[in-house]
Structure formats: C-alpha cells, structure tokens
Backbone as CSV, one residue per row, in Angstrom:
resi,resn,N_x,N_y,N_z,CA_x,CA_y,CA_z,C_x,C_y,C_z
1,UNK,11.196,16.184,24.710,11.471,14.984,25.204,10.406,14.027,25.233
2,UNK,9.086,14.436,25.499,7.998,13.601,25.487,7.882,12.908,23.991
3,UNK,8.054,13.713,23.008,8.013,13.166,21.652,9.031,12.106,21.454
4,UNK,10.224,12.327,21.838,11.310,11.427,21.711,10.929,10.147,22.504
5,UNK,10.356,10.281,23.688,10.077,9.028,24.468,8.981,8.166,23.740
6,UNK,8.063,8.763,23.074,6.997,7.963,22.445,7.469,7.464,21.021
7,UNK,8.237,8.243,20.230,8.578,7.826,18.949,9.963,7.244,18.775
8,UNK,10.828,7.466,19.725,12.213,7.042,19.689,12.930,7.586,18.544
9,UNK,13.593,6.726,17.772,14.404,7.324,16.661,13.528,7.616,15.458
10,UNK,12.280,7.182,15.407,11.320,7.414,14.292,10.495,8.666,14.559
11,UNK,11.193,9.838,14.822,10.497,11.072,15.171,9.633,11.504,13.907
12,UNK,8.294,12.005,14.172,7.565,12.522,13.117,7.988,13.809,12.614
13,UNK,7.653,14.189,11.440,7.845,15.525,10.925,6.968,16.547,11.724
14,UNK,7.500,17.561,12.112,6.820,18.650,12.804,6.895,20.039,12.168
15,UNK,5.778,20.715,12.135,5.759,21.978,11.522,4.692,22.879,12.129
16,UNK,4.819,24.170,11.707,3.725,25.133,12.260,3.590,26.167,11.051
17,UNK,2.503,26.886,11.110,2.305,27.900,10.072,2.233,29.223,10.823
18,UNK,2.254,29.289,11.979,2.244,30.619,12.722,3.361,31.588,12.353
19,UNK,4.499,31.072,12.044,5.660,32.001,11.581,5.229,32.659,10.336
20,UNK,4.458,32.100,9.537,3.981,32.803,8.239,2.757,33.637,8.324
21,UNK,1.781,33.225,9.167,0.459,33.873,9.148,0.219,34.682,10.536
22,UNK,1.089,34.486,11.502,0.876,35.152,12.736,-0.357,34.731,13.577
23,UNK,-0.831,35.680,14.313,-1.983,35.320,15.181,-3.252,35.518,14.321
24,UNK,-3.939,34.403,14.382,-5.220,34.439,13.533,-6.437,34.032,14.425
25,UNK,-6.187,33.851,15.774,-7.287,33.638,16.714,-8.226,32.518,16.342
26,UNK,-9.467,32.805,16.183,-10.459,31.719,15.798,-10.155,30.936,14.428
27,UNK,-9.481,31.601,13.614,-9.300,30.984,12.249,-8.049,30.040,12.208
28,UNK,-7.280,30.097,13.266,-5.978,29.408,13.126,-6.161,27.811,13.000
29,UNK,-7.141,27.229,13.660,-7.356,25.773,13.382,-7.702,25.421,11.987
30,UNK,-8.567,26.288,11.366,-8.908,26.042,9.993,-7.872,26.226,9.002
31,UNK,-7.011,27.198,9.295,-5.822,27.521,8.502,-4.820,26.396,8.602
32,UNK,-4.686,25.815,9.722,-3.763,24.604,9.962,-4.335,23.505,9.186
33,UNK,-5.660,23.225,9.175,-6.274,22.156,8.523,-6.036,22.327,6.959
34,UNK,-6.231,23.560,6.491,-6.027,23.842,5.050,-4.585,23.620,4.661
35,UNK,-3.697,23.869,5.550,-2.224,23.609,5.255,-1.897,22.209,5.194
36,UNK,-2.652,21.422,6.091,-2.355,19.931,6.110,-3.008,19.297,4.869
37,UNK,-4.173,19.747,4.468,-4.802,19.183,3.154,-3.916,19.573,2.063
38,UNK,-3.335,20.679,1.846,-2.413,21.007,0.750,-1.215,20.188,0.807
39,UNK,-0.673,19.947,1.959,0.471,19.028,2.050,0.169,17.671,1.589
40,UNK,-1.013,17.128,2.007,-1.516,15.836,1.587,-1.680,15.696,0.006
41,UNK,-2.364,16.755,-0.505,-2.740,16.881,-1.867,-1.488,16.913,-2.728
42,UNK,-0.496,17.609,-2.349,0.712,17.960,-3.015,1.913,17.069,-2.666
43,UNK,1.597,16.155,-1.673,2.716,15.233,-1.145,4.037,15.986,-0.810
44,UNK,3.879,17.165,-0.166,4.993,18.013,0.047,4.935,18.572,1.508
45,UNK,5.974,18.262,2.258,5.961,18.723,3.689,6.486,20.150,3.671
46,UNK,5.732,21.034,4.332,6.237,22.373,4.487,6.674,22.630,5.772
47,UNK,8.015,22.784,5.782,8.763,22.899,6.990,8.805,24.426,7.514
48,UNK,9.477,24.495,8.540,9.768,25.883,9.191,11.210,26.332,8.632
49,UNK,11.338,27.443,7.964,12.683,27.695,7.279,13.716,27.999,8.328
50,UNK,13.337,28.409,9.464,14.441,28.738,10.452,14.653,27.627,11.452
51,UNK,14.166,26.445,11.248,14.324,25.242,12.208,15.785,24.962,12.269
52,UNK,16.173,24.426,13.377,17.562,24.098,13.619,18.173,23.175,12.556
53,UNK,19.427,23.251,12.358,20.089,22.482,11.288,19.836,20.989,11.609
54,UNK,19.713,20.189,10.641,19.548,18.760,10.907,18.137,18.329,11.106
55,UNK,17.134,19.308,10.964,15.736,18.958,10.968,15.409,17.965,9.978
56,UNK,14.423,17.025,10.303,14.057,15.969,9.496,13.346,16.569,8.213
57,UNK,13.614,15.839,7.085,12.985,16.148,5.768,12.075,14.988,5.406
58,UNK,11.210,15.176,4.504,10.212,14.255,4.021,11.053,13.099,3.192
59,UNK,10.883,11.908,3.650,11.481,10.823,2.948,10.433,9.841,2.440
60,UNK,9.290,9.825,2.983,8.237,8.916,2.590,6.961,9.699,2.205
61,UNK,6.037,9.034,1.448,4.787,9.691,1.105,4.008,10.091,2.410
62,UNK,3.305,11.205,2.325,2.587,11.608,3.494,1.196,10.930,3.310
63,UNK,0.804,10.137,4.442,-0.327,9.485,4.578,-1.419,10.049,5.522
64,UNK,-0.851,10.574,6.638,-1.668,11.138,7.567,-1.053,12.369,8.230
65,UNK,-1.948,13.306,8.594,-1.387,14.501,9.318,-2.266,14.840,10.589
66,UNK,-1.699,14.980,11.646,-2.351,15.342,12.908,-2.292,16.817,13.108
67,UNK,-3.453,17.490,13.219,-3.526,18.856,13.362,-3.939,19.140,14.810
68,UNK,-3.132,19.834,15.635,-3.484,20.095,16.933,-3.698,21.705,17.115
69,UNK,-4.882,21.907,17.727,-5.266,23.437,17.926,-5.552,23.598,19.311
70,UNK,-4.877,24.571,19.947,-5.097,24.944,21.414,-5.407,26.441,21.477
71,UNK,-6.441,26.787,22.113,-6.910,28.133,22.247,-7.007,28.540,23.629
72,UNK,-7.364,29.922,23.826,-7.411,30.450,25.169,-8.654,29.884,25.779
73,UNK,-8.491,29.869,27.125,-9.692,29.233,27.808,-9.560,27.711,27.911
74,UNK,-8.564,27.129,27.608,-8.452,25.685,27.782,-8.967,24.827,26.542
75,UNK,-9.327,25.468,25.403,-9.832,24.661,24.351,-8.801,23.940,23.686
76,UNK,-8.869,22.688,23.440,-7.890,21.914,22.668,-8.586,20.885,21.795
77,UNK,-8.200,20.817,20.524,-8.821,19.898,19.557,-7.671,19.398,18.718
78,UNK,-7.842,18.069,18.379,-6.919,17.409,17.550,-7.706,16.738,16.380
79,UNK,-7.258,16.866,15.089,-8.057,16.296,13.996,-6.945,15.501,13.283
80,UNK,-7.228,14.265,12.968,-6.335,13.411,12.159,-6.806,13.388,10.742
81,UNK,-5.991,13.858,9.711,-6.448,13.882,8.402,-5.649,12.882,7.540
82,UNK,-6.211,12.118,6.608,-5.468,11.137,5.962,-6.074,10.951,4.594
83,UNK,-5.366,10.323,3.693,-5.668,10.039,2.317,-6.617,8.831,2.273
C-alpha cells in the first residue's frame, strides 16, 4: 500500500533474486547489484516467475534500478544504478 500511495497508477517494476539464489548472507547485496547491472546492460527486466497474474511487464527502456539491501542487525543500504 505504501508503494501505491507514492507511485499511484505508475507502479515501478519490482523483482527479487532470492527465489533463485536463496540465502547468501553477506553476498546478497552484491548479487542484487550484479542482477541490476545485467538488466540495464541487456535492457531486460527479470521478473519473479511465480508472481501473481497481472504483474507488470517491461514496456519502457530501463534507465535506473534501485537496489535495496537489508541485513541482520539493522543494516540497510540503497544503491541507485543508472545508465
């Protein structure tokens, strides 16, 4: 609901890599950055295969990707990657 409140009808594409790689602890942030870089380089959004029907698909070129990483002990980092 918070995302809908901020973005309204223009919801951003949302994805995760945890379904594919599982728990990677300290490497998870870097693996998420790698996935974001690959999506930007290939201009292909990698969605979650079991997401609910009607999930958004890529309709515009990817220009920026925000990677959020949250760890145990309250660590939280966000990195904005762009072309």
